[in-house]
C-alpha positions in Angstrom: -57.7 0.9 31.4 -56.9 2.1 27.9 -53.5 3.4 26.7 -50.9 3.2 29.4 -49.1 6.4 28.3 -49.9 10.0 28.7 -48.5 10.9 25.3 -47.6 9.0 22.1 -45.3 10.4 19.4 -45.8 8.8 16.0 -43.2 7.6 13.5 -45.3 7.6 10.3 -46.8 4.1 10.8 -50.3 4.5 12.0 -49.6 8.0 13.4 -48.0 10.7 11.3 -44.2 11.1 11.8 -43.6 13.5 14.8 -47.3 13.8 15.6 -48.1 14.1 19.3 -51.2 12.3 20.5 -52.3 13.1 24.1 -53.8 10.0 25.7 -56.9 9.7 27.8 -54.7 9.4 30.9 -53.3 12.9 30.3 -56.7 14.4 29.4 -58.4 12.8 32.5 -55.4 13.4 34.9 -54.9 9.7 35.5 -51.6 8.2 36.6 -49.4 6.3 34.1 -49.8 2.6 33.7 -46.6 2.2 31.6 -44.2 1.2 34.3 -43.5 -1.9 36.3 -44.2 -0.3 39.7 -47.5 1.4 40.5 -46.0 3.6 43.2 -43.7 5.1 40.6 -46.4 5.3 38.0 -48.4 7.7 40.2 -45.6 10.3 40.0 -44.8 9.7 36.3 -45.7 11.4 33.1 -45.2 8.7 30.5 -44.3 9.3 26.8 -44.1 6.6 24.1 -42.2 7.1 20.9 -43.5 4.6 18.4 -40.8 2.4 17.0 -38.3 -0.4 17.7 -35.1 1.5 18.6 -33.0 -1.6 18.9 -33.4 -1.8 15.0 -33.2 1.9 14.0 -33.2 5.3 15.7 -36.2 7.5 16.2 -37.0 9.8 13.4 -35.8 13.4 13.5 -39.4 14.5 13.7 -40.0 12.3 16.7 -37.0 13.7 18.5 -38.1 17.3 17.7 -41.6 16.6 19.1 -40.1 14.9 22.2 -37.9 17.9 22.8 -40.8 20.4 22.4 -43.0 18.3 24.7 -40.3 18.0 27.4 -39.7 21.8 27.2 -43.5 22.4 27.5 -43.9 20.1 30.5 -40.8 21.6 32.2 -42.4 25.1 31.7 -45.7 23.9 33.2 -44.5 21.8 36.2 -40.8 22.8 36.6 -37.7 20.6 36.3 -38.6 16.9 36.4 -36.3 13.9 36.0 -36.5 12.3 32.6 -35.9 8.6 32.9 -36.0 5.7 30.4 -37.9 2.5 31.1 -34.6 0.7 31.7 -33.5 3.3 34.3 -36.6 2.9 36.4 -36.3 0.8 39.6 -37.7 -2.8 39.2 -38.0 -2.4 35.4 -37.4 -5.5 33.3 -37.3 -3.6 30.0 -34.5 -2.4 27.8 -36.5 0.5 26.4 -35.9 2.6 24.5 -33.3 0.5 22.7 -29.7 0.9 21.7 -30.3 3.4 18.8 -32.1 5.9 21.1 -29.8 9.0 21.5 -29.5 8.7 25.3 -26.3 10.8 25.5 -27.9 13.8 23.7 -31.0 13.5 25.8 -28.9 13.5 29.0 -27.1 16.7 27.9 -30.5 18.4 27.5 -32.3 16.8 30.4 -29.8 15.6 33.1 -31.1 13.4 35.9 
């Protein structure tokens, strides 16, 4: 079914740092396939930041692009809960990792 996410934000390895790549699911209006629960995937817009955030944090460019994308999506569809993989019911993942700035994200985008 192709890429599971609606959007990917590069880190400079394969995709330029901070570059936003819309996936075919976004373009075609298809549901996400990035979660562990298909019912939740239908109501999800999924975003992947490239990197292993248990080793090091996302780049400043990635975080800037993420913030701009979330602001854009909020403007288009209204307030929407922003959840991490590990916060989704039935998820067995620890994404996005211990070096992702969860506290800062929660200040900007509370659940």
